[in-house]
C-alpha positions in Angstrom: 0.1 -15.4 -21.7 -0.1 -18.2 -19.3 -0.8 -21.7 -20.9 -1.3 -25.2 -19.7 -1.6 -27.9 -22.1 -2.6 -31.6 -22.0 -2.1 -31.7 -18.0 -2.5 -35.2 -16.4 -2.1 -35.8 -12.9 -2.2 -38.9 -10.6 -2.2 -39.4 -7.0 -0.2 -42.3 -5.3 -3.3 -44.0 -5.1 -5.8 -42.9 -7.9 -5.7 -40.7 -11.3 -6.9 -37.1 -10.1 -6.8 -34.9 -13.6 -7.4 -35.8 -17.0 -6.6 -33.8 -20.3 -6.6 -30.2 -18.7 -6.0 -27.1 -20.7 -6.3 -23.5 -20.4 -4.7 -19.8 -21.2 -4.9 -16.9 -19.3 -3.7 -13.4 -20.8 -2.0 -10.6 -19.0 -4.8 -8.9 -16.8 -7.1 -12.0 -16.8 -8.3 -14.1 -13.9 -9.0 -17.7 -14.5 -10.8 -19.4 -11.2 -10.3 -22.9 -10.6 -13.6 -24.2 -9.2 -14.2 -27.5 -7.6 -15.4 -29.5 -4.2 -12.6 -30.5 -1.6 -10.4 -32.9 -3.3 -10.8 -32.2 -7.1 -7.2 -31.1 -7.5 -7.5 -27.5 -7.4 -4.4 -26.6 -5.4 -2.5 -29.5 -6.8 -2.8 -28.2 -10.1 -1.5 -24.9 -8.4 1.4 -26.9 -7.2 2.0 -28.3 -10.4 2.6 -25.1 -12.0 4.9 -23.5 -9.3 7.1 -26.8 -9.3 6.1 -27.8 -5.8 4.3 -30.9 -6.3 4.0 -33.3 -3.3 6.3 -36.8 -3.2 4.1 -39.4 -4.9 2.2 -37.1 -7.3 2.6 -38.0 -10.7 2.1 -35.2 -13.2 2.6 -34.8 -17.1 1.8 -31.6 -19.0 2.8 -28.4 -20.9 3.4 -25.0 -18.8 4.6 -22.0 -20.7 4.8 -18.4 -20.4 4.6 -16.3 -23.6 5.9 -19.3 -25.4 8.7 -20.4 -23.1 8.4 -23.6 -21.2 8.4 -23.7 -17.6 7.6 -27.2 -16.7 11.0 -28.4 -16.8 12.6 -25.6 -14.8 13.1 -25.9 -10.7 10.6 -23.8 -9.1 13.1 -20.8 -8.5 13.5 -20.1 -11.9 9.9 -20.0 -13.0 9.5 -16.5 -11.5 5.7 -17.6 -10.3 4.1 -15.9 -7.5 2.0 -17.5 -5.1 -0.2 -16.6 -2.4 -2.1 -19.0 0.2 -4.7 -18.6 2.7 -1.7 -18.8 5.7 0.6 -15.9 4.7 4.0 -17.3 5.3 6.0 -14.2 6.6 9.2 -14.5 8.3 8.9 -13.8 12.1 12.3 -13.0 12.6 12.3 -10.0 10.1 10.1 -6.7 10.4 7.8 -5.4 7.7 10.4 -3.8 5.3 13.0 -7.0 5.8 10.1 -9.4 4.7 9.5 -7.2 1.4 13.6 -6.8 0.8 13.5 -10.6 1.1 11.5 -11.2 -1.9 12.4 -7.9 -3.7 14.0 -8.7 -7.5 14.8 -5.0 -7.2 16.6 -4.2 -4.2 16.6 -0.5 -5.3 12.8 -0.6 -5.3 10.8 2.4 -3.6 9.6 0.0 -0.6 8.5 3.4 1.0 6.1 4.4 -1.6 4.8 1.0 -2.0 3.6 0.5 1.9 2.0 4.0 1.6 0.2 2.6 -1.4 -1.1 -0.4 0.5 -2.0 2.0 3.5 1.0 0.7 5.4 3.0 3.9 5.5 5.5 4.1 8.5 5.2 0.4 9.2 8.4 -0.6 7.9 10.1 -1.4 11.3 7.1 -3.2 12.7 7.3 -6.5 14.0 5.0 -8.8 11.6 3.8 -10.5 14.9 1.8 -7.1 15.8 0.1 -6.6 12.3 -3.5 -7.3 11.9 -5.0 -10.1 9.5 -5.4 -7.3 6.5 -2.0 -5.7 7.3 -0.3 -9.1 7.1 -2.2 -10.2 3.7 -1.3 -6.8 2.5 2.6 -7.2 3.3 2.4 -10.8 1.9 0.8 -9.5 -1.4 3.4 -6.6 -1.6 6.5 -9.2 -1.0 4.8 -11.2 -4.0 4.5 -8.5 -6.4 8.2 -7.1 -5.3 9.6 -10.8 -6.7 8.1 -9.2 -10.3 6.4 -12.7 -11.0 5.3 -13.2 -14.7 2.1 -15.0 -13.3 0.3 -14.7 -9.8 -1.2 -17.8 -8.1 -3.8 -17.4 -5.3 -5.0 -20.4 -3.3 -7.7 -19.3 -1.1 -6.0 -16.2 0.1 -9.0 -14.5 1.4 -10.6 -17.3 3.1 -9.5 -16.4 6.7 -10.9 -12.7 6.6 -13.6 -11.2 7.5 -16.1 -9.9 5.2 -15.6 -6.3 5.0 -11.5 -6.9 5.1 -12.2 -9.7 2.3 -13.4 -7.0 0.0 -11.0 -4.5 0.5 -8.3 -7.0 -0.1 -9.8 -8.6 -3.1 -9.8 -5.0 -4.7 -6.1 -4.6 -3.6 -5.1 -7.6 -5.2 -7.0 -7.0 -8.6 -5.7 -3.7 -9.0 -2.2 -4.7 -8.4 -2.1 -7.6 -10.6 -3.7 -6.2 -13.8 -0.6 -6.6 -16.0 -0.1 -10.2 -15.3 -2.0 -13.4 -15.8 -3.7 -14.9 -12.4 -5.2 -18.0 -11.3 -7.2 -18.0 -8.4 -8.6 -21.2 -6.3 -11.6 -20.5 -4.4 -14.7 -22.4 -3.1 -16.6 -19.1 -2.8 -18.1 -17.3 -5.5 -17.7 -13.9 -4.1 -14.2 -13.8 -4.4 -14.4 -14.5 -8.2 -14.1 -11.0 -10.0 -16.9 -10.3 -12.9 -14.5 -10.4 -15.5 -12.8 -13.9 -14.3 -13.1 -17.0 -16.8 -14.1 -20.1 -14.7 -13.1 -24.0 -14.9 -14.8 -26.6 -13.2 -12.0 -29.0 -12.5 -15.0 -31.9 -11.6 -15.3 -31.9 -15.6 -11.7 -33.1 -15.6 -11.5 -35.2 -12.7 -11.0 -38.8 -13.1 
């Protein structure tokens, strides 16, 4: 269970979020909705421990009762995917996966095959298609064995057909952990998701 309690966020020039609380169980998806500037990405940044300089935030973040908000980013074990997958250009596909893997003995070939990427372990990431990049990025995130997954507009740059298949790929492979999705597009939200309109918590 991922829980956020009494989160308040202020930007350098104005308050932003007031008294936001929510919980997400394993296998559930929570979609944070709202117009640009409503604080969607700022909430994710706070949860993963990457708040921008000048942003002031106060609240409780916990996973299964363990407080995370006082821990540095690298100790929180939270997975993050954004609309710009950040693969390392000097590493091939397999090198990128191994870099993020919590278990160095993971069956990387099997994971690549399951993601329809069989035989691409040695490929230069610059030669991958957009869909292949998205799948490699997701696999690398999941290989870090995150306790929760955060998605910040990860489908927005994909064409409609690819977007649908990548969404399904994400939901299937994150069904055992809580997921928080930031999106402006209702088509990205799975039918079983909870939703929160951040405008209801904007100062």
